[in-house]
C-alpha positions, 0 to 999 in steps of 0.5 A, spaced: 784 396 159 787 389 160 792 386 155 790 380 151 795 375 154 792 377 161 785 375 158 788 368 156 791 367 162 784 367 166 779 364 160 781 357 163 779 359 170 773 362 168 771 356 164 773 351 170 768 355 174 763 355 169 763 348 168 763 346 175 757 350 177 753 347 171 755 340 174 753 342 181 746 345 178 744 339 175 746 335 181 741 340 185 736 340 180 735 332 180 733 333 188 727 337 188 726 337 195 731 343 195 726 347 192 720 345 197 718 348 204 713 344 208 709 345 214 706 339 217 701 341 223 696 336 226 689 338 228 685 334 232 677 333 232 677 333 239 680 340 242 682 336 249 687 332 245 690 337 241 695 338 247 697 331 246 700 332 239 707 332 237 709 339 235 709 342 228 714 339 223 717 345 218 722 344 212 725 350 209 726 351 202 734 351 200 733 355 194 729 356 188 730 354 181 730 362 179 736 363 184 740 357 182 739 360 175 741 367 177 747 364 181 750 359 174 748 365 170 753 370 173 759 365 172 757 362 165 756 370 163 763 371 165 766 366 161 762 367 155 764 374 155 772 372 156 771 368 150 767 373 146 773 378 148 778 374 146 775 372 139 774 379 138 781 381 140 784 376 136 781 379 129 786 385 131 792 381 134 797 381 129 805 381 129 810 381 123 814 374 123 822 376 123 828 372 123 835 374 123 832 381 121 828 378 115 821 378 115 818 372 113 810 374 114 807 381 115 801 382 120 800 374 122 794 373 126 796 371 134 791 365 133 795 362 127 802 363 130 799 359 136 797 353 132 804 354 128 808 354 134 805 347 136 806 344 129 813 346 128 815 343 135 811 336 132 815 337 126 822 338 129 821 330 131 821 329 124 828 332 123 830 329 129 829 322 126 833 324 120 839 319 119 846 321 118 852 318 114 856 313 118 862 317 121 869 315 120 868 314 112 870 320 107 864 321 103 863 326 097 857 329 094 855 326 087 850 330 083 850 324 077 847 319 082 841 324 084 840 330 088 843 330 095 847 323 094 853 321 097 858 316 095 864 313 098 871 317 096 874 310 097 871 303 095 872 298 101 876 293 099 876 286 103 880 280 101 876 274 098 879 267 101 877 260 099 878 254 104 884 249 102 887 243 106 894 242 107 898 236 108 905 234 111 908 227 112 910 227 119 913 220 119 914 216 113 911 209 112 915 203 114 914 195 113 911 195 120 907 202 120 903 206 115 905 213 114 903 219 119 900 225 115 898 231 118 892 235 115 889 242 116 885 247 113 887 253 110 884 260 108 888 262 101 887 268 098 883 268 091 881 275 090 878 281 092 871 284 094 870 291 092 864 295 095 862 301 093 856 305 097 852 310 096 847 314 101 842 318 101 842 321 108 845 327 110 851 329 113 851 330 121 853 338 120 847 338 115 842 335 120 845 340 125 844 346 120 837 344 119 835 343 126 838 350 128 834 354 123 828 350 125 829 352 132 830 359 130 823 359 126 820 356 133 823 362 137 821 367 132 814 365 132 814 365 139 816 372 140 811 374 134 806 371 138 808 374 145 808 381 141 801 380 138 798 378 145 800 385 148 795 388 144 789 391 148 783 387 149 777 388 147 772 390 152 765 387 150 760 383 154 754 379 151 753 374 157 748 377 161 744 379 155 744 372 153 741 369 159 736 375 160 733 372 154 734 364 156 731 365 163 726 370 161 720 369 166 724 366 171 
């Protein structure tokens, strides 16, 4: 008696073979000459002219519809049987979901575990996209602002400046020349810009912890699925009986 995982391994091949033969049968059925044979003989009314007639022409029949259906039925029946055996075995293919010694669920069906493994991997992409707090800035949780809200421990301060012009006399005015004055722009401190930032992002450490727990969950689901698929496959068949009914009379 084989295991469920062995049955799953061959199901795809059986399906591929059945599909290929079905497509081939459709092409063959579209060419009626495959199912015909003929014998062409020319009989002359005058016996003395019979020896001048060309030889008889024969066309052999390639196959029959019944034979083609039998050939197709055998392959498709094997595929149907594999699907039936898989579905019947899946009814008893279960395993406990255990992470770090803690049981998350008992007798979880293998089909659920297979689907959950895929869904968890898709979910991981969401967790990978989580933004994290800017590095190099001291942050602290402030539950007064809301759950999971951080604020900067120290406000960011910057000097606010204003543009002014400075003047300096290079040469005093004389009766022959006007005074020469140098003018330049200067930035004068007039205050401070104080910025307090709050953030609803996660710390890099918290994000790493989330991804770690999610990865452990994925591995636990994979182990449970593998264990569930070690169950003995149900030996059952239905394909031949189905085609006995469908092909009756052929």
